[in-house]
N, CA, C and O of each residue as an XYZ file, in Angstrom:
828
protein
N     144.987     72.063     98.781
C     145.016     73.312     99.651
C     145.390     72.416    101.090
O     144.843     71.318    101.190
N     146.242     72.832    102.117
C     146.263     72.250    103.451
C     145.921     73.214    103.597
O     146.239     74.281    103.071
N     144.656     72.755    104.942
C     144.555     74.059    105.648
C     145.147     73.566    107.068
O     145.284     72.383    107.380
N     145.547     74.928    108.055
C     146.485     74.913    108.916
C     146.080     76.102    109.740
O     145.938     77.232    109.273
N     145.788     75.554    111.820
C     144.999     77.076    112.080
C     146.050     76.502    113.641
O     146.887     75.646    113.926
N     145.256     77.710    114.324
C     145.611     78.313    115.701
C     145.282     78.766    116.453
O     144.237     79.109    115.901
N     145.122     79.504    118.205
C     144.099     79.608    118.795
C     144.986     81.530    118.184
O     144.293     82.545    118.118
N     146.732     81.522    117.801
C     147.259     83.228    118.053
C     146.604     83.606    116.244
O     146.229     84.760    116.038
N     146.530     82.625    115.134
C     146.370     83.124    113.560
C     144.645     83.204    113.428
O     144.047     83.491    112.390
N     144.045     82.892    114.680
C     142.322     82.809    114.659
C     141.304     84.353    114.389
O     140.158     84.185    113.973
N     141.827     85.852    114.663
C     141.906     86.514    113.640
C     141.623     87.009    111.876
O     140.777     87.561    111.171
N     143.340     86.199    111.780
C     143.342     86.648    110.260
C     142.325     85.621    109.607
O     141.695     86.012    108.624
N     142.152     84.524    110.011
C     141.301     83.770    109.806
C     139.864     83.736    109.774
O     139.053     83.416    108.905
N     139.765     84.161    110.985
C     138.580     84.397    111.079
C     138.100     85.797    111.952
O     138.069     85.955    113.172
N     137.868     86.409    111.246
C     137.641     88.315    111.562
C     137.030     88.239    112.431
O     137.321     88.752    113.511
N     135.636     87.333    112.115
C     134.469     87.739    113.052
C     133.535     87.177    114.260
O     132.411     86.921    114.691
N     135.096     87.203    114.463
C     135.698     86.399    116.213
C     136.458     87.811    116.547
O     137.292     88.374    115.838
N     135.910     88.265    117.916
C     136.007     89.200    118.513
C     136.774     88.903    119.625
O     136.572     87.994    120.430
N     138.114     90.130    119.625
C     138.943     89.585    120.252
C     138.645     89.834    122.052
O     137.788     90.633    122.430
N     139.382     89.125    122.901
C     139.017     89.170    124.430
C     139.290     90.558    124.835
O     140.471     90.747    125.128
N     138.663     91.382    124.912
C     137.456     92.115    126.253
C     138.297     92.940    126.775
O     138.757     94.063    126.569
N     138.468     91.102    128.343
C     138.206     91.902    129.734
C     139.945     91.322    130.077
O     140.541     90.311    129.706
N     140.301     92.319    130.819
C     141.365     92.860    131.918
C     141.322     91.566    132.998
O     140.361     91.405    133.750
N     142.457     90.690    132.978
C     141.868     89.898    134.330
C     141.859     89.733    135.567
O     142.901     90.229    135.996
N     141.210     89.274    136.453
C     140.849     89.779    137.830
C     142.189     90.278    138.163
O     143.267     89.959    137.662
N     141.874     91.291    139.292
C     142.669     92.524    139.310
C     143.133     91.268    141.182
O     142.483     90.358    141.698
N     144.099     91.726    141.466
C     144.792     90.997    142.113
C     143.782     91.206    144.110
O     143.514     90.451    145.045
N     143.569     92.821    143.744
C     142.484     92.870    144.803
C     140.915     91.759    145.061
O     140.582     91.076    146.029
N     140.443     91.928    144.111
C     139.656     90.823    143.568
C     138.606     89.290    144.615
O     138.607     88.204    144.035
N     138.063     89.339    145.605
C     138.449     89.300    146.572
C     136.481     87.903    146.100
O     135.369     88.332    145.793
N     136.813     86.711    146.228
C     135.454     85.490    145.575
C     134.666     85.759    147.191
O     135.075     85.634    148.345
N     133.141     86.251    146.490
C     132.319     86.506    147.524
C     131.184     85.400    148.302
O     130.653     85.319    149.410
N     131.165     84.545    146.888
C     130.149     83.826    146.543
C     130.895     82.503    146.131
O     132.064     82.759    145.843
N     130.652     81.467    146.039
C     131.265     79.828    144.604
C     130.294     78.667    145.261
O     130.251     78.065    146.334
N     129.505     78.681    143.975
C     128.301     77.221    143.389
C     129.156     76.688    143.618
O     130.237     76.786    144.198
N     128.293     75.740    142.827
C     128.451     74.391    142.023
C     129.554     74.706    140.639
O     130.660     74.186    140.493
N     128.795     75.847    139.573
C     129.496     76.893    138.853
C     130.009     77.560    138.795
O     131.223     77.638    138.606
N     129.056     78.474    138.976
C     129.711     79.863    139.399
C     130.393     80.316    140.693
O     130.016     80.206    141.860
N     131.424     80.820    140.204
C     132.005     81.745    141.794
C     132.312     83.529    141.679
O     133.269     84.010    141.073
N     131.489     84.147    142.252
C     131.042     85.919    142.216
C     132.319     86.981    142.675
O     132.451     87.285    143.861
N     132.832     87.277    142.086
C     134.284     88.496    142.646
C     133.843     89.971    142.301
O     133.369     90.796    141.520
N     134.487     89.562    143.749
C     134.835     91.414    143.921
C     135.230     92.412    143.954
O     136.356     92.199    144.404
N     135.147     93.553    143.790
C     137.519     94.239    144.199
C     136.556     96.088    143.877
O     135.439     96.368    143.443
N     137.639     96.862    144.329
C     137.548     98.031    144.242
C     138.102     98.699    143.240
O     139.289     98.937    143.017
N     136.930     99.044    142.526
C     137.342    100.245    141.528
C     137.662    101.186    141.347
O     136.920    101.899    142.021
N     138.850    102.227    140.459
C     139.087    103.484    140.595
C     138.520    103.833    139.365
O     138.549    102.979    138.479
N     137.697    105.584    138.995
C     136.667    105.511    137.418
C     137.208    106.044    137.123
O     138.195    106.404    137.765
N     136.936    106.433    136.008
C     137.915    108.400    135.058
C     137.735    109.570    136.268
O     138.600    110.445    136.301
N     136.953    109.604    136.980
C     136.992    110.629    137.195
C     137.382    110.190    139.225
O     136.982    110.449    140.360
N     138.318    109.469    138.545
C     139.008    109.034    140.230
C     137.576    108.502    141.878
O     137.635    108.051    143.022
N     137.047    108.738    141.379
C     135.582    107.761    142.579
C     136.368    106.204    142.379
O     137.137    105.919    141.461
N     136.099    105.637    143.089
C     135.383    104.282    144.045
C     134.382    103.378    143.927
O     133.746    102.994    144.909
N     134.137    102.925    142.607
C     132.912    101.393    143.399
C     132.904    100.263    143.171
O     133.239     99.955    142.027
N     132.586     99.326    143.979
C     132.510     97.946    143.752
C     132.581     97.545    142.269
O     131.848     98.167    141.501
N     133.626     96.277    141.620
C     133.032     96.190    140.581
C     132.619     94.041    140.950
O     132.642     93.385    141.992
N     132.338     93.707    139.658
C     132.194     92.354    140.077
C     131.933     91.573    139.228
O     130.892     91.692    138.582
N     132.751     90.640    139.023
C     132.709     90.102    138.117
C     131.919     88.738    138.303
O     131.351     88.537    139.376
N     131.843     87.318    136.768
C     132.292     86.118    137.499
C     133.088     85.378    136.670
O     133.276     85.512    135.460
N     133.588     84.495    137.530
C     133.863     83.291    137.054
C     133.083     82.196    137.292
O     132.145     82.083    138.082
N     133.915     80.789    135.958
C     133.184     79.753    135.667
C     134.517     79.014    134.867
O     135.545     79.495    134.392
N     133.874     77.294    134.971
C     134.593     76.696    133.977
C     135.288     77.336    133.005
O     134.957     78.509    133.178
N     135.958     77.310    132.193
C     135.873     77.387    130.510
C     135.223     75.553    129.909
O     135.186     74.456    130.467
N     134.875     75.983    128.744
C     134.862     75.701    127.829
C     135.020     74.881    125.746
O     135.297     75.328    124.633
N     134.733     73.890    126.195
C     135.073     73.137    124.748
C     134.052     72.300    123.677
O     133.343     71.293    123.670
N     134.346     73.089    123.036
C     133.584     72.145    121.441
C     134.369     70.892    120.783
O     135.483     70.418    121.004
N     133.585     70.633    120.102
C     133.762     69.480    118.498
C     133.328     69.256    117.761
O     132.976     68.077    117.729
N     132.893     70.299    116.298
C     132.182     70.375    115.406
C     133.486     68.061    114.365
O     134.585     67.854    113.852
N     132.316     67.248    114.696
C     133.186     65.802    114.510
C     132.456     65.457    112.229
O     131.501     65.761    111.514
N     133.360     64.926    112.171
C     133.696     65.513    110.296
C     133.438     63.870    110.408
O     134.414     63.146    110.604
N     132.125     63.302    110.282
C     132.584     61.571    110.077
C     132.738     61.049    108.591
O     132.161     61.638    107.677
N     134.036     59.212    108.213
C     132.985     58.890    106.759
C     133.379     59.598    106.341
O     134.375     60.256    106.036
N     131.955     59.348    106.317
C     130.975     59.778    104.128
C     131.003     61.266    104.242
O     130.143     61.832    103.568
N     132.139     62.354    105.245
C     132.207     63.847    105.124
C     130.731     64.255    105.540
O     130.545     65.421    105.190
N     129.396     63.612    106.284
C     129.033     63.839    107.232
C     129.032     64.682    108.188
O     129.357     64.102    109.224
N     128.722     66.315    108.436
C     129.113     66.928    109.354
C     127.850     66.063    111.129
O     126.622     66.112    111.201
N     129.072     65.264    112.452
C     128.114     66.056    113.567
C     127.669     65.808    114.548
O     127.821     64.732    115.126
N     127.123     66.602    114.883
C     126.509     66.959    115.466
C     125.473     66.733    117.025
O     125.163     65.569    117.277
N     125.007     67.793    117.954
C     123.961     66.154    118.772
C     122.762     67.172    118.869
O     122.903     68.312    118.426
N     121.081     66.591    119.696
C     120.863     67.108    119.465
C     119.936     67.615    121.131
O     118.771     67.295    121.366
N     120.496     68.133    121.725
C     120.285     68.071    124.061
C     119.265     68.538    124.416
O     118.552     69.455    124.006
N     119.233     67.991    125.052
C     117.920     68.205    125.879
C     117.838     68.113    127.432
O     117.447     67.026    127.854
N     118.161     69.133    128.418
C     118.133     68.867    129.824
C     116.589     69.542    130.855
O     115.887     70.547    130.743
N     116.600     68.790    131.469
C     115.514     69.388    132.114
C     114.794     70.139    132.608
O     113.719     70.029    133.197
N     116.229     71.947    132.021
C     115.508     72.443    132.815
C     115.017     74.404    131.684
O     114.769     75.603    131.811
N     115.249     72.947    130.439
C     115.085     74.213    129.379
C     113.880     73.426    128.935
O     113.515     72.336    129.376
N     112.924     74.666    127.323
C     111.920     74.675    127.024
C     111.722     73.706    126.113
O     110.611     73.223    125.898
N     113.037     73.275    125.375
C     112.489     73.016    124.256
C     114.400     72.695    123.593
O     115.304     73.515    123.752
N     114.568     71.282    122.863
C     116.181     70.823    122.773
C     117.207     71.982    121.747
O     116.508     72.707    121.039
N     118.051     72.105    121.675
C     119.015     72.800    121.239
C     120.045     71.699    120.817
O     120.592     70.754    121.386
N     120.067     72.433    119.132
C     121.483     71.899    118.881
C     122.927     72.456    118.716
O     123.123     73.609    118.330
N     124.060     71.477    119.064
C     125.045     72.212    119.773
C     126.491     70.997    119.210
O     126.589     69.778    119.349
N     126.920     71.464    118.914
C     128.991     70.888    118.168
C     128.788     69.970    120.409
O     128.160     70.315    121.410
N     129.450     69.166    120.176
C     129.863     68.526    120.994
C     130.679     68.785    122.080
O     131.772     68.674    121.526
N     130.934     69.059    123.270
C     131.842     69.518    124.446
C     130.931     69.745    125.585
O     129.769     69.372    125.427
N     131.268     70.305    126.733
C     131.316     70.553    127.850
C     132.294     71.323    128.433
O     133.012     72.137    127.853
N     132.300     71.008    129.719
C     133.001     71.814    131.147
C     134.754     72.192    130.613
O     134.291     72.982    129.791
N     135.478     72.246    130.504
C     137.256     71.790    130.636
C     137.600     71.738    132.790
O     137.717     72.513    133.739
N     137.616     70.371    132.500
C     138.036     70.650    134.487
C     139.348     71.578    135.030
O     139.948     72.297    134.231
N     139.689     71.511    136.270
C     140.936     71.813    135.674
C     142.531     71.363    135.381
O     143.581     71.920    135.061
N     141.991     69.826    135.730
C     143.167     70.002    135.836
C     143.305     69.094    133.624
O     143.874     68.036    133.356
N     142.856     69.672    132.988
C     142.385     69.446    131.561
C     142.953     70.675    131.055
O     142.753     71.789    131.540
N     144.040     70.270    129.539
C     143.689     71.346    128.947
C     142.212     71.496    128.232
O     141.285     70.910    128.791
N     141.868     72.408    126.767
C     140.688     72.330    126.220
C     140.349     71.355    125.283
O     139.210     71.127    124.879
N     142.167     70.352    124.696
C     142.071     69.437    124.308
C     142.219     68.410    123.897
O     142.451     67.766    122.873
N     141.872     68.307    125.855
C     141.631     67.147    126.749
C     140.346     67.022    127.265
O     139.804     66.004    127.695
N     139.837     68.334    127.168
C     138.521     67.911    127.308
C     137.572     67.604    126.079
O     136.707     66.727    126.057
N     137.871     68.434    125.119
C     136.413     68.155    124.066
C     136.740     66.509    123.924
O     135.878     65.659    124.149
N     138.560     66.088    123.384
C     138.939     64.923    123.371
C     137.728     63.108    124.716
O     137.432     61.984    124.311
N     137.492     63.641    125.937
C     136.733     62.744    126.638
C     135.389     64.105    126.459
O     135.702     65.106    127.104
N     134.686     64.173    126.070
C     133.081     64.606    126.147
C     132.489     64.194    125.116
O     131.423     63.609    124.925
N     133.889     64.833    124.003
C     133.278     63.649    123.010
C     132.550     62.181    122.366
O     131.633     61.618    121.768
N     133.620     62.147    122.949
C     134.252     60.200    123.634
C     133.038     59.331    124.414
O     132.826     58.118    124.380
N     132.387     60.296    125.063
C     131.278     60.249    126.468
C     129.821     60.200    126.051
O     128.988     59.491    126.615
N     129.438     61.415    124.496
C     128.084     62.090    124.669
C     127.864     61.424    122.576
O     126.883     61.495    121.836
N     129.233     60.875    122.335
C     128.862     60.046    120.750
C     129.278     59.097    120.638
O     129.137     58.426    119.615
N     129.961     58.712    121.710
C     130.544     57.369    121.506
C     132.141     57.291    120.258
O     132.816     56.273    120.412
N     132.534     58.067    119.401
C     132.957     58.539    118.623
C     135.080     58.563    119.491
O     135.098     59.098    120.600
N     135.839     58.288    119.219
C     137.517     59.066    119.544
C     137.576     59.647    118.114
O     137.309     59.138    117.026
N     138.090     61.098    118.528
C     138.656     61.975    117.340
C     140.220     61.225    117.401
O     140.620     60.445    118.265
N     140.608     61.491    116.764
C     141.601     60.670    115.598
C     142.479     62.209    115.801
O     143.140     62.605    116.761
N     142.184     62.851    114.505
C     142.933     64.114    114.346
C     141.748     65.218    114.844
O     140.547     65.136    114.587
N     142.280     66.048    115.461
C     142.234     67.660    116.071
C     142.725     68.325    115.661
O     143.920     68.221    115.386
N     141.583     69.907    115.299
C     142.343     71.206    114.729
C     141.782     72.196    115.392
O     140.605     72.548    115.468
N     142.863     72.656    115.918
C     142.038     74.347    116.636
C     140.622     74.845    115.588
O     140.313     74.040    114.709
N     139.959     75.894    115.679
C     139.239     76.381    115.099
C     139.466     78.563    115.727
O     140.141     79.580    115.572
N     138.364     78.002    116.386
C     138.364     79.875    117.254
C     138.264     79.273    118.778
O     138.084     78.111    119.142
N     138.435     80.419    119.502
C     138.339     80.625    120.837
C     137.857     82.188    120.890
O     138.146     83.230    120.300
N     136.482     81.553    122.474
C     135.681     84.264    122.368
C     135.531     83.142    123.819
O     135.095     82.018    124.068
N     136.270     84.408    124.594
C     134.586     84.894    125.409
C     133.215     85.963    125.216
O     132.970     87.165    125.117
N     132.497     84.584    125.237
C     130.648     85.102    125.298
C     130.600     86.139    125.914
O     130.048     87.095    125.367
N     131.126     86.281    127.166
C     130.568     87.901    127.473
C     131.238     88.545    128.722
O     131.759     88.015    129.703
N     131.028     90.127    128.313
C     131.981     90.900    129.337
C     131.677     91.128    130.145
O     131.725     92.316    130.463
N     130.983     89.849    131.343
C     130.632     90.224    133.082
C     131.599     88.990    133.238
O     131.869     88.883    134.434
N     132.091     88.222    132.648
C     132.427     86.614    133.096
C     133.412     86.155    131.959
O     133.465     85.942    130.748
N     134.240     86.135    133.245
C     135.742     85.430    132.958
C     135.718     84.256    132.381
O     136.206     83.439    133.162
N     135.220     83.512    130.882
C     134.805     82.420    130.123
C     135.123     82.475    128.263
O     134.990     83.088    127.203
N     135.656     81.237    129.005
C     135.794     81.080    127.214
C     135.578     79.413    126.520
O     135.474     78.335    127.104
N     135.567     79.706    125.231
C     134.558     78.930    124.618
C     135.342     78.432    123.532
O     135.256     79.062    122.478
N     136.450     76.951    123.589
C     137.369     76.461    122.622
C     136.403     76.231    120.911
O     135.327     76.758    120.630
N     136.709     75.886    120.586
C     135.936     75.662    119.599
C     137.061     74.843    118.315
O     137.867     75.533    117.692
N     136.939     73.323    118.082
C     137.729     72.731    117.393
C     137.320     71.334    116.314
O     136.670     70.548    117.003
N     137.427     70.985    115.398
C     136.549     70.485    114.795
C     137.719     68.405    114.738
O     138.933     68.319    114.555
N     136.916     67.407    114.922
C     137.444     67.059    114.888
C     137.072     65.199    114.263
O     136.227     64.393    114.651
N     138.439     65.069    112.877
C     138.191     64.461    112.523
C     138.248     63.339    112.518
O     137.878     62.822    113.572
N     138.834     62.130    111.111
C     139.170     60.618    111.431
C     137.915     59.924    112.878
O     138.303     59.054    113.658
N     136.876     60.361    112.931
C     135.948     59.757    113.532
C     135.690     57.740    113.704
O     135.056     56.869    113.107
N     136.610     57.824    114.864
C     136.657     55.689    114.955
C     135.421     55.538    116.212
O     135.701     55.861    117.367
N     134.405     55.152    115.942
C     133.592     54.828    116.144
C     133.647     53.494    117.789
O     133.074     52.414    117.929
N     134.517     54.197    118.655
C     134.773     53.074    120.484
C     134.084     52.573    120.949
O     134.556     51.929    121.886
N     132.143     52.377    120.715
C     131.430     52.168    122.556
C     130.466     52.713    122.339
O     130.617     53.781    121.746
N     129.432     52.418    122.583
C     128.086     53.315    122.976
C     128.341     54.520    123.615
O     129.359     54.505    124.306
N     127.563     55.817    123.581
C     127.490     56.892    125.053
C     127.691     56.487    125.669
O     128.080     55.325    125.543
N     127.563     57.335    127.348
C     127.880     57.462    128.188
C     127.446     58.731    128.856
O     128.100     59.347    129.698
N     125.938     59.142    128.252
C     125.964     60.656    128.660
C     124.946     61.112    130.265
O     123.825     60.648    130.472
N     125.655     62.070    131.210
C     124.971     61.755    132.563
C     123.117     62.186    132.413
O     122.421     62.680    131.526
N     122.906     61.734    133.647
C     121.583     61.652    133.888
C     120.441     63.076    133.206
O     119.483     63.124    132.435
N     121.263     64.107    134.053
C     120.628     66.057    133.671
C     120.655     65.739    132.131
O     119.642     66.431    132.035
N     120.845     65.392    131.034
C     120.724     65.310    129.821
C     120.304     64.597    128.976
O     120.845     63.584    129.421
N     119.429     64.005    127.515
C     119.676     63.845    126.509
C     119.911     64.232    125.423
O     119.797     65.359    124.941
N     120.384     62.931    124.831
C     121.033     63.382    123.201
C     121.259     62.581    122.283
O     121.613     61.412    122.435
N     121.110     63.030    121.463
C     120.821     62.112    120.269
C     121.195     62.878    118.978
O     120.920     63.987    118.520
N     122.377     61.198    118.351
C     123.489     62.600    117.222
C     122.593     62.607    116.497
O     121.534     61.987    116.590
N     123.139     63.704    115.271
C     122.788     64.694    114.384
C     123.322     64.575    113.327
O     123.795     65.618    112.875
N     123.421     63.787    112.808
C     123.622     64.576    111.080
C     123.474     65.747    109.937
O     122.329     66.153    109.736
N     124.671     66.383    109.084
C     124.472     66.691    108.091
C     124.778     66.949    106.840
O     125.455     67.965    106.681
N     124.542     66.454    106.061
C     124.956     67.758    105.005
C     126.574     68.959    104.778
O     126.628     69.769    105.703
N     127.396     69.064    104.051
C     127.554     70.027    104.440
C     127.424     71.447    104.526
O     127.913     72.375    105.170
N     126.177     71.169    103.203
C     125.113     72.684    103.040
C     124.284     72.521    104.054
O     124.569     73.433    104.830
N     123.393     71.872    104.521
C     122.277     71.437    105.762
C     123.628     72.168    106.892
O     123.215     72.536    107.991
N     124.654     72.293    106.702
C     124.949     72.638    108.381
C     125.005     74.359    107.751
O     124.717     75.164    108.637
N     125.220     74.788    106.839
C     125.741     75.854    106.389
C     124.346     76.805    107.093
O     124.443     77.644    107.988
N     123.222     76.420    106.460
C     121.955     76.630    107.049
C     121.267     76.641    108.224
O     120.243     77.314    108.334
N     121.753     75.898    109.230
C     122.660     76.218    110.710
C     121.806     77.236    111.414
O     120.926     77.261    112.274
N     122.759     78.409    110.328
C     123.017     79.663    111.215
C     121.946     79.701    111.189
O     121.748     79.487    112.385
N     120.473     79.865    110.549
C     119.521     80.248    110.638
C     118.952     80.007    111.434
O     117.898     80.620    111.608
N     119.249     79.260    112.089
C     118.141     78.096    112.897
C     118.527     78.307    114.291
O     119.582     78.066    114.878
N     117.077     78.972    114.804
C     118.433     79.779    116.635
C     118.045     77.955    118.163
O     118.019     77.652    119.356
N     117.874     77.479    116.873
C     118.494     76.122    118.283
C     119.397     76.249    118.269
O     119.995     76.036    119.324
N     120.129     76.665    117.131
C     121.859     76.495    116.748
C     122.774     76.920    118.535
O     123.272     77.989    118.180
N     123.177     76.777    119.847
C     123.249     76.960    120.683
C     124.086     78.049    120.957
O     123.959     78.918    121.819
N     125.394     77.812    119.693
C     126.484     78.890    119.718
C     126.104     79.623    119.245
O     125.035     79.440    118.661
N     126.867     81.150    119.196
C     125.737     82.082    118.374
C     127.003     82.472    118.104
O     126.966     83.538    117.490
N     128.508     81.951    118.350
C     129.440     82.785    117.353
C     129.690     81.950    116.102
O     130.262     82.447    115.131
N     129.222     80.548    116.117
C     128.862     79.307    115.520
C     128.327     80.161    113.642
O     128.660     80.345    112.471
N     127.015     80.437    114.989
C     126.227     80.212    113.824
C     126.365     81.674    112.967
O     125.858     81.789    111.851
N     127.374     83.160    113.851
C     127.420     84.115    112.557
C     128.768     83.074    111.789
O     129.194     83.982    111.075
N     129.152     82.576    111.646
C     130.146     82.122    111.145
C     129.791     81.309    109.837
O     130.364     81.293    108.747
N     128.430     80.498    110.377
C     128.267     80.130    109.325
C     126.618     81.067    108.338
O     126.214     80.730    107.225
N     125.937     82.362    109.325
C     126.017     83.112    108.874
C     126.280     83.822    107.472
O     125.561     84.279    106.584
N     128.440     83.627    107.818
C     128.893     84.908    106.711
C     130.054     83.968    105.917
O     131.135     84.395    105.512
N     129.383     82.086    105.756
C     129.053     81.099    104.521
C     129.187     81.652    103.399
O     129.975     81.776    102.462
N     127.279     82.222    104.095
C     126.609     81.956    103.401
C     126.197     82.720    102.644
O     125.378     82.731    101.725
N     126.887     83.415    103.142
C     127.102     85.578    102.011
C     128.117     85.752    101.399
O     128.296     86.564    100.491
N     128.859     85.009    101.842
C     130.248     85.151    101.467
C     131.275     84.138    101.169
O     131.865     83.499    102.040
N     131.468     84.014     99.859
C     132.315     83.101     99.194
C     133.371     82.051     99.965
O     133.385     80.883    100.352
N     134.361     83.381     99.934
C     136.022     83.562    100.563
C     135.434     81.932    101.795
O     135.796     80.762    101.668
N     134.116     82.742    103.259
C     134.297     82.132    104.102
C     134.191     80.758    104.281
O     134.740     79.774    104.778
N     132.933     81.267    103.450
C     132.379     79.442    102.579
C     133.290     78.616    102.383
O     133.267     77.553    103.002
N     134.514     78.960    101.297
C     135.265     77.957    101.355
C     136.505     78.369    102.049
O     137.314     77.495    101.740
N     136.787     78.777    102.417
C     137.969     78.849    103.977
C     137.380     78.130    105.228
O     138.204     77.831    106.092
N     135.879     77.761    105.486
C     134.651     76.363    106.444
C     135.446     75.098    106.158
O     136.093     74.363    106.904
N     135.063     75.048    104.100
C     135.283     73.830    103.762
C     135.875     73.074    103.337
O     135.832     72.070    102.627
N     136.708     73.897    104.061
C     139.082     73.735    103.781
C     138.807     73.000    104.897
O     138.549     71.802    105.013
N     138.899     73.899    105.729
C     139.061     73.514    107.767
C     138.814     72.060    107.487
O     139.536     71.064    107.455
N     136.732     72.443    107.175
C     136.195     70.688    107.737
C     137.238     69.687    106.793
O     137.861     68.756    107.303
N     137.338     70.114    105.017
C     137.731     68.772    104.725
C     138.881     68.102    104.564
O     139.226     66.921    104.584
N     139.652     69.682    104.313
C     141.237     69.343    104.036
C     142.392     69.016    104.622
O     143.404     68.850    103.942
């Protein structure tokens, strides 16, 4: 069985992924704050009773990450610690999508910097919006045919250790509150409960 996927057919493949809720920012929205990561927008919004109130929304750069599959079929993730956190987190490798990048370019760059591996084959997995109050999409991928390309090049504000696990251990991470991405946790928990979801995930990773 050969696995094919695209962001367009993800609802059929992964029905637990919520559909995009937000409409685009209206043309009347004005930026009232611009930070390093977050921007705040406000606009007059007409309500159902005809009254008008001020609405707000945050925007930030989109994110992209990849779950790596090593030649020995181990899953490659990272354990990440940052100065403002109380404890480390487990996560797929990734980061911000820059303005001049698409998500696939961003995840290849981040993966190389954080792990030292270069992704050969990159498969789309799913996309979702984590917050109803923020314009922010997260793009998930699976990275295969990994090649060691040199040392890691991590930022001074993060301490990253590579973490490898079997497919069975990967599924169990759905029960681990340190796994950063909530949507991935949902999929892993579904895979523990539903044989069809488990088989679909195994196919995505290994075929």
